[in-house]
N, CA and C of each residue as an Amber inpcrd file, in Angstrom:
protein
   342
  -2.2770000 -24.5870000 -34.2350000  -3.5750000 -24.4410000 -34.0750000
  -4.6500000 -25.5200000 -33.6550000  -5.4200000 -25.1690000 -32.9550000
  -6.1810000 -26.6020000 -32.5780000  -6.9480000 -26.8790000 -33.9710000
  -7.7640000 -28.1880000 -33.5030000  -8.6490000 -28.5610000 -34.9010000
  -9.7750000 -28.1630000 -35.0310000 -10.2530000 -27.4280000 -34.1860000
 -11.6950000 -26.1220000 -33.7360000 -10.8100000 -24.7270000 -34.5770000
  -9.8040000 -24.5550000 -34.6970000  -9.4220000 -23.5050000 -35.6260000
  -9.5390000 -23.0530000 -36.9290000  -9.0670000 -24.4950000 -37.6840000
  -8.4670000 -25.0360000 -38.3990000  -9.9340000 -25.0670000 -39.1840000
 -10.6810000 -26.1480000 -38.5360000 -11.8790000 -25.8560000 -39.3120000
 -12.3650000 -24.7700000 -39.2240000 -12.1630000 -24.0140000 -38.9460000
 -13.5370000 -22.6970000 -38.8050000 -12.1340000 -21.9200000 -40.3830000
 -11.2780000 -21.8450000 -40.2320000  -9.9900000 -21.4710000 -41.3430000
 -11.0130000 -22.1310000 -42.8440000 -10.5140000 -23.7170000 -42.5110000
 -11.4540000 -24.3550000 -43.6330000 -12.6610000 -23.6570000 -44.2610000
 -13.6700000 -23.6700000 -43.3230000 -14.8950000 -22.2840000 -43.5600000
 -15.1920000 -21.1810000 -43.9800000 -14.1760000 -20.6330000 -43.6940000
 -13.9700000 -19.4930000 -44.0300000 -12.6630000 -19.4280000 -45.6830000
 -12.4780000 -20.5400000 -45.7970000 -11.3050000 -20.8450000 -47.8280000
 -12.5870000 -20.6900000 -47.7980000 -13.4060000 -21.7520000 -47.7030000
 -14.6920000 -22.6400000 -48.7850000 -15.3690000 -21.3230000 -48.6230000
 -15.3960000 -20.6770000 -48.1050000 -16.7150000 -19.3910000 -48.0650000
 -16.2580000 -18.3290000 -49.3600000 -14.5010000 -18.2530000 -49.3860000
 -13.8880000 -17.2510000 -49.9460000 -13.5230000 -17.1910000 -51.0700000
 -13.5930000 -19.0550000 -51.2580000 -13.5270000 -20.3150000 -53.0950000
 -11.7800000 -19.9470000 -52.8350000 -11.5000000 -19.6310000 -51.8110000
  -9.8790000 -20.1160000 -51.8290000  -9.4980000 -20.9970000 -51.9700000
  -9.3380000 -21.7610000 -53.1390000  -9.5380000 -23.3210000 -53.2450000
  -7.9700000 -23.6170000 -52.7000000  -6.6670000 -22.6670000 -52.8720000
  -5.5700000 -22.8100000 -51.9950000  -5.5230000 -23.5400000 -51.2780000
  -5.8780000 -22.0000000 -50.3820000  -5.4250000 -22.3100000 -48.4850000
  -6.5250000 -23.4380000 -48.5330000  -8.0240000 -23.4790000 -49.1550000
  -8.7980000 -25.0890000 -49.1020000  -7.7850000 -26.0880000 -48.8780000
  -7.3380000 -26.3260000 -49.7900000  -6.8330000 -27.4990000 -49.7670000
  -5.3780000 -28.0000000 -48.8540000  -4.9750000 -27.5120000 -47.9230000
  -3.9250000 -26.7780000 -46.8710000  -4.7740000 -27.9920000 -45.7630000
  -6.0230000 -28.0590000 -45.9280000  -6.7890000 -28.5630000 -44.6620000
  -6.8830000 -29.9200000 -45.0980000  -6.8040000 -30.4530000 -46.1350000
  -6.9890000 -32.1770000 -46.5800000  -6.1740000 -33.2640000 -46.3290000
  -6.1090000 -33.6740000 -45.9750000  -5.4280000 -34.7850000 -45.7820000
  -5.1880000 -35.4160000 -47.1930000  -4.0200000 -35.9130000 -48.1730000
  -4.0530000 -36.6630000 -49.4600000  -4.9580000 -37.5230000 -49.3830000
  -5.7690000 -38.6380000 -48.6570000  -6.4170000 -39.3730000 -48.8940000
  -7.8320000 -39.0220000 -48.0190000  -8.5000000 -37.8250000 -47.6890000
  -9.3020000 -37.7160000 -47.2180000 -10.7190000 -37.8330000 -48.1630000
 -11.4600000 -38.7610000 -46.9070000 -12.4230000 -39.4770000 -48.1240000
 -13.5310000 -38.5980000 -47.6300000 -14.9620000 -38.4560000 -48.2630000
 -16.0950000 -37.2090000 -48.1890000 -17.1310000 -37.9180000 -48.3420000
 -17.9930000 -38.6510000 -47.1990000 -19.3090000 -39.2910000 -47.9870000
 -20.5750000 -38.0920000 -47.2790000 -20.7700000 -38.0560000 -48.5130000
 -22.5170000 -36.8310000 -48.8100000 -23.4310000 -37.6610000 -49.2690000
 -24.2240000 -37.5220000 -48.1710000 -25.8170000 -38.0110000 -47.7170000
 -27.0350000 -36.7930000 -48.2420000 -27.4480000 -36.8740000 -49.7730000
 -28.3710000 -36.0010000 -49.8050000 -29.6380000 -36.9320000 -50.4920000
 -29.8430000 -36.4750000 -51.6650000 -30.7480000 -37.5560000 -52.7980000
 -30.6280000 -38.2270000 -53.3490000 -28.9650000 -38.4390000 -53.2100000
 -28.0880000 -39.7450000 -53.6350000 -26.9060000 -39.5830000 -52.4280000
 -26.2830000 -40.9510000 -52.3020000 -25.2450000 -40.8420000 -51.5330000
 -23.9620000 -40.9130000 -52.6600000 -23.2990000 -40.0040000 -51.6990000
 -21.9510000 -40.2640000 -53.0010000 -20.6470000 -40.0230000 -52.3040000
 -19.6180000 -41.1250000 -52.5720000 -18.2460000 -40.8210000 -52.3850000
 -17.1120000 -39.9250000 -52.6520000 -16.6540000 -39.4250000 -52.1260000
 -15.5540000 -38.9510000 -52.8280000 -13.9480000 -39.3730000 -52.0780000
 -13.0340000 -39.9630000 -52.6040000 -12.0590000 -40.1120000 -52.3360000
 -10.5250000 -39.4070000 -52.7870000  -9.2790000 -39.0020000 -51.4080000
  -8.6290000 -38.3390000 -52.4490000  -8.7780000 -36.8700000 -52.0950000
  -7.7060000 -36.1700000 -52.0830000  -7.9680000 -34.6640000 -52.0010000
  -8.4610000 -34.1200000 -53.4610000  -7.9240000 -34.4700000 -54.4120000
  -8.3730000 -34.2280000 -55.5380000  -9.2320000 -34.1810000 -56.2030000
  -9.9060000 -35.5580000 -55.8220000 -11.2160000 -35.1770000 -56.6550000
 -12.3190000 -34.8780000 -55.4030000 -11.6490000 -34.5950000 -53.8880000
 -12.7140000 -33.6470000 -53.1300000 -12.4050000 -32.5410000 -54.1090000
 -11.3400000 -31.5110000 -54.5420000 -11.3170000 -30.3730000 -54.7930000
 -12.4300000 -30.1440000 -55.9100000 -12.0440000 -31.2340000 -56.7080000
 -12.7050000 -31.2180000 -58.1640000 -14.6150000 -31.1000000 -57.7370000
 -14.8450000 -31.7490000 -56.7140000 -16.1370000 -31.5840000 -56.5320000
 -16.7500000 -30.2940000 -55.7200000 -15.7050000 -29.8070000 -54.7290000
 -16.0020000 -28.6640000 -54.2900000 -16.4060000 -27.7670000 -55.0700000
 -15.6330000 -27.3900000 -56.5870000 -15.3290000 -26.6490000 -57.1560000
 -16.3650000 -26.1760000 -57.8870000 -16.9820000 -27.6980000 -58.3880000
 -18.1960000 -28.1850000 -59.5470000 -19.3890000 -27.4420000 -58.6260000
 -19.2190000 -27.6210000 -57.1680000 -20.5820000 -27.8650000 -56.1560000
 -20.7380000 -25.3150000 -56.2490000 -19.6990000 -25.3260000 -56.6130000
 -19.7390000 -23.6880000 -56.2320000 -19.9600000 -23.3000000 -57.8340000
 -19.9210000 -23.9720000 -58.7530000 -19.8130000 -23.4970000 -60.2920000
 -20.7360000 -21.9660000 -60.5220000 -20.6100000 -21.0330000 -60.7950000
 -21.3380000 -19.8900000 -60.5380000 -22.1420000 -19.7430000 -59.9000000
 -21.7480000 -19.7780000 -58.2090000 -23.0410000 -20.0310000 -56.8020000
 -22.4050000 -18.1870000 -56.0060000 -23.0320000 -18.3000000 -55.7240000
 -22.1880000 -16.8090000 -54.3570000 -22.4620000 -17.9010000 -53.4060000
 -23.2290000 -18.4440000 -53.5180000 -23.5580000 -19.3210000 -51.6730000
 -22.8830000 -19.6850000 -50.7900000 -23.2230000 -18.5810000 -49.8600000
 -21.9100000 -19.1550000 -48.2820000 -22.8820000 -19.7970000 -47.1950000
 -22.3560000 -19.8630000 -46.2910000 -22.9050000 -20.6180000 -45.2620000
 -22.0140000 -20.3710000 -43.8200000 -22.6900000 -20.4100000 -42.7600000
 -22.2790000 -20.1390000 -41.4850000 -22.8730000 -21.3920000 -40.5710000
 -21.7220000 -21.3330000 -39.7140000 -21.4570000 -22.5420000 -38.5870000
 -22.2980000 -22.3970000 -37.4310000 -23.9040000 -23.0560000 -37.5940000
 -24.1670000 -23.0350000 -36.3490000 -24.1790000 -22.9370000 -35.0390000
 -23.4800000 -24.4320000 -35.4170000 -23.4020000 -25.1250000 -33.8070000
 -22.0510000 -26.2000000 -34.2970000 -21.9110000 -26.2580000 -32.9310000
 -19.8560000 -26.5380000 -33.0920000 -19.1640000 -27.4940000 -32.3480000
 -19.1680000 -28.8950000 -32.4550000 -19.4280000 -29.3930000 -31.2830000
 -17.8150000 -30.4480000 -31.3960000 -16.9330000 -30.2840000 -30.2970000
 -15.7030000 -30.5050000 -30.4110000 -15.0050000 -31.7790000 -29.4370000
 -15.1630000 -33.3600000 -29.8500000 -14.2190000 -34.1980000 -29.0270000
 -13.5180000 -33.7770000 -28.3350000 -13.2220000 -34.4600000 -27.1720000
 -12.1300000 -34.0140000 -26.1090000 -10.8300000 -33.9750000 -26.7540000
 -10.5030000 -34.8190000 -27.1450000  -8.9900000 -35.0510000 -27.7460000
  -8.9690000 -33.5830000 -29.2830000 -10.2360000 -33.5140000 -29.6930000
 -10.3670000 -32.6360000 -30.8390000 -10.2700000 -32.8840000 -31.8060000
 -10.0830000 -34.8060000 -32.0400000 -10.0010000 -35.4460000 -33.7320000
 -10.7970000 -35.3580000 -34.5850000 -12.3140000 -35.5230000 -33.6700000
 -13.8520000 -35.2770000 -34.2820000 -14.1200000 -34.2160000 -34.0530000
 -14.8830000 -33.2650000 -34.5360000 -15.6930000 -32.4650000 -35.3060000
 -17.2360000 -32.1640000 -35.6530000 -18.2950000 -32.1460000 -34.7890000
 -19.4810000 -32.1180000 -35.7780000 -20.0190000 -30.8130000 -35.4470000
 -20.8440000 -30.3400000 -36.6680000 -21.3010000 -29.1330000 -37.3440000
 -22.3740000 -29.5050000 -37.5810000 -22.8060000 -28.1090000 -37.6290000
 -24.7340000 -27.9530000 -38.1140000 -24.2060000 -26.6220000 -39.1180000
 -24.8010000 -26.8110000 -40.5100000 -24.2470000 -25.6820000 -41.2840000
 -25.6660000 -25.4880000 -41.6640000 -25.3950000 -23.6940000 -41.5720000
 -26.8080000 -23.0510000 -43.0800000 -25.9070000 -22.7080000 -44.1440000
 -26.7310000 -22.0430000 -45.2130000 -26.3550000 -21.8880000 -46.3860000
 -27.2440000 -20.6970000 -46.4930000 -26.7030000 -19.3800000 -47.0850000
 -27.8520000 -18.6120000 -47.2920000 -29.1980000 -18.5650000 -47.3440000
 -29.8020000 -19.7580000 -48.4060000 -30.4620000 -19.9370000 -49.1570000
 -31.6830000 -21.3270000 -47.4930000 -31.0820000 -21.0520000 -47.2250000
 -31.4890000 -21.8010000 -45.2240000 -31.3370000 -23.0270000 -45.1610000
 -30.9650000 -23.9090000 -46.5310000 -30.5280000 -25.4560000 -46.4920000
 -29.3250000 -25.7260000 -45.4530000 -29.2960000 -26.7920000 -44.6050000
 -28.7220000 -26.8910000 -43.7540000 -28.1590000 -28.5670000 -43.5330000
 -27.2350000 -28.6910000 -43.0720000 -26.4570000 -30.0320000 -43.5760000
 -25.3630000 -30.0360000 -41.0990000 -25.5650000 -31.3020000 -41.2070000
 -24.5770000 -31.9940000 -40.2420000 -24.0130000 -32.5550000 -40.6290000
 -22.2640000 -32.1270000 -40.3330000 -21.2690000 -32.5530000 -40.8510000
 -20.4930000 -33.1210000 -39.9210000 -19.8640000 -34.2350000 -40.1030000
 -18.7370000 -34.6670000 -39.1940000 -16.9560000 -35.2770000 -39.9410000
 -16.3650000 -34.0520000 -38.9310000 -14.9510000 -34.6100000 -39.5370000
 -14.0150000 -35.1670000 -38.2650000 -13.2390000 -36.1790000 -39.2960000
 -12.3310000 -36.2870000 -38.3800000 -11.3800000 -36.1700000 -38.8850000
 -10.5910000 -35.6830000 -38.0550000  -8.5790000 -35.5780000 -38.5210000
  -7.4800000 -35.7710000 -38.0160000  -7.0650000 -35.9480000 -38.8860000
  -5.4590000 -36.9250000 -38.2630000  -4.1580000 -35.5800000 -38.8540000
  -3.5370000 -35.9660000 -37.6070000  -2.2310000 -35.1440000 -38.0160000
  -2.4710000 -33.4990000 -38.1130000  -3.9300000 -33.2750000 -37.1270000
  -3.9470000 -31.6260000 -38.1450000  -5.0510000 -31.5080000 -39.5190000
  -4.8640000 -32.9050000 -40.1070000  -5.7670000 -32.5210000 -41.3770000
  -7.0490000 -33.1020000 -41.3130000  -8.2300000 -32.5170000 -42.0240000
  -8.9530000 -33.5710000 -42.4350000  -9.0820000 -34.8020000 -42.9630000
  -9.5610000 -36.2760000 -42.0510000  -9.3910000 -37.1200000 -43.3520000
 -10.5210000 -37.8100000 -43.4370000 -11.7040000 -37.2930000 -42.6970000
 -13.0770000 -38.2310000 -43.1660000 -13.9400000 -36.8380000 -43.1330000
 -14.8650000 -36.5470000 -43.8810000 -15.8980000 -35.8430000 -44.2730000
 -16.9890000 -37.0320000 -44.6600000 -18.6280000 -36.4950000 -43.3080000
 -19.9670000 -37.2050000 -43.4730000 -20.4640000 -36.5990000 -43.3960000
 -21.5680000 -36.0180000 -44.5810000 -21.6730000 -34.6220000 -44.4280000
 -23.9170000 -35.1580000 -44.6660000 -24.8030000 -34.6200000 -43.8810000
 -26.0670000 -34.9790000 -44.2890000 -26.6210000 -34.0890000 -44.6100000
 -27.5060000 -33.8160000 -45.8400000 -28.1470000 -32.5690000 -46.1550000
 -29.5280000 -33.0780000 -45.4560000 -29.5710000 -31.6400000 -44.3360000
 -30.9790000 -31.6720000 -43.7960000 -31.6400000 -31.2610000 -44.5310000
 -31.6230000 -30.0900000 -45.4100000 -32.8610000 -29.3210000 -46.1680000
 -33.1750000 -28.3850000 -45.5480000 -33.9640000 -27.4030000 -46.6050000
 -34.3820000 -25.6810000 -46.0790000 -35.2270000 -25.9290000 -44.3210000
 -34.5910000 -25.5330000 -43.3820000 -35.1550000 -24.9350000 -42.6880000
 -36.6090000 -24.7960000 -41.8760000 -37.4390000 -24.9460000 -41.6200000
 -38.8160000 -25.1710000 -41.2540000 -39.5210000 -24.0340000 -41.0150000
 -39.9440000 -23.6360000 -41.7280000 -40.8140000 -21.9230000 -41.2520000
 -41.7890000 -22.4260000 -40.3270000 -41.7890000 -21.4990000 -39.3900000
 -42.3320000 -21.2740000 -38.3030000 -43.9590000 -20.8320000 -37.9740000
């Protein structure tokens, strides 16, 4: 499975709230830096999972990947994501041994109205 395919499966698990499957894509030492109204850093798979479960608590929000750019060697993928509410984020994923080892997520806010 390529990193591109792994990331798509990771997104599917997140939208399905299948956190057991989701966990399988994370390196034990993963670091997730979230840049929104404040900057947060989650370190390690368990802290990452706690944060994502909290983010989706009582929420049915789903997202789609609008754009995905993959580095030549597949070790870095940049995505543009949009959720049901129109909120967008730019996410950079780094892979090590086929697992997500780093994620930088930049919340862009709602898509401007035309």
